[in-house]
N, C-alpha and C positions, 0 to 999 in steps of 0.2 A: 865497425867497432867504435870508433871516435863518438859517434852520436848515441851508443849505447854509455860511454862514460859522461858524456853531457846528460843524460837522462838520472843517472846517479848522483850527479853534482847535483842537479834542481833536488833529488829526492831528501840529498843531505842538508840541501839548504831548508828546505821544509821542515826537516826535523830541527835545527837551530832555530828556526822561527817560532816552533812549538815551544822551544824552550826560552826565547824571548820575552813570549806573552805572559807564560806561567810560571818562569823561572821565581825560587821564593825571595831571592836578594836580587839588588842593584847589581851585585858584580857579577851575578849567572846571566842577567838580561844584556850587560855590556857584552861579555865574552860571548853571549851566541850572536849580536850585532856582530862584532868583529869577525866571528866565522861566517857569518852571512854574506860580510866584504871580501874575506875571502876567496868564499868558494863564487863569488861575481865575477872576479882577477881570474879564477880560472876557467871557469864559462868563457869568458871574455876570449881568452886565449886560445880554448877547445873550435871557438866558433870560427877566431880566426884562422887556425890550422885547418878545420872542415873546409870551409870556402876558399882558402887558399890566399888569403888576405895577410901577408907579415907585419902589415902595421899597424892591426890590432895589437898586436902584443906590446907596441908604444902606449895605445891607449889603456890598457891591463896594467900597466905601470903608472901610468899616471894615477890611475882608480886607485892603485893599491897605496901610493903615497898619501892620497885625499884619504883613504881610508884610515890611514896609519895617522894620522893627523888629527883626525876627527874624532877616534877613540881618546888618544890624550887630551885633547879638549874636555871631551865629558867626563875623565877621570878628574883633570885639574879641577874643572868646576864643581866638583863633586866633594872634592878634598878641601877647598880652598874655601868655594862659595863664590867664585867669581874667575875668570880669565886672565885679570889682570894681577 
């Protein structure tokens, strides 16, 4: 059952990848990148649950924080022209 959920998450990531490539505006692409990162976090958590490795949740949380900080940095760079 959880394998089916993992496949659905992968398919949703592929749809977001399509939006990231073809998105008409910059913010569509950033939102698609954020969705891909979020789906990766869910996929890591699902794989940890399927394999019986609860420490994968820690990896998923760290990846979620990195994704959040990266999206903020991208948007800040776009808004002000630099990160400083």
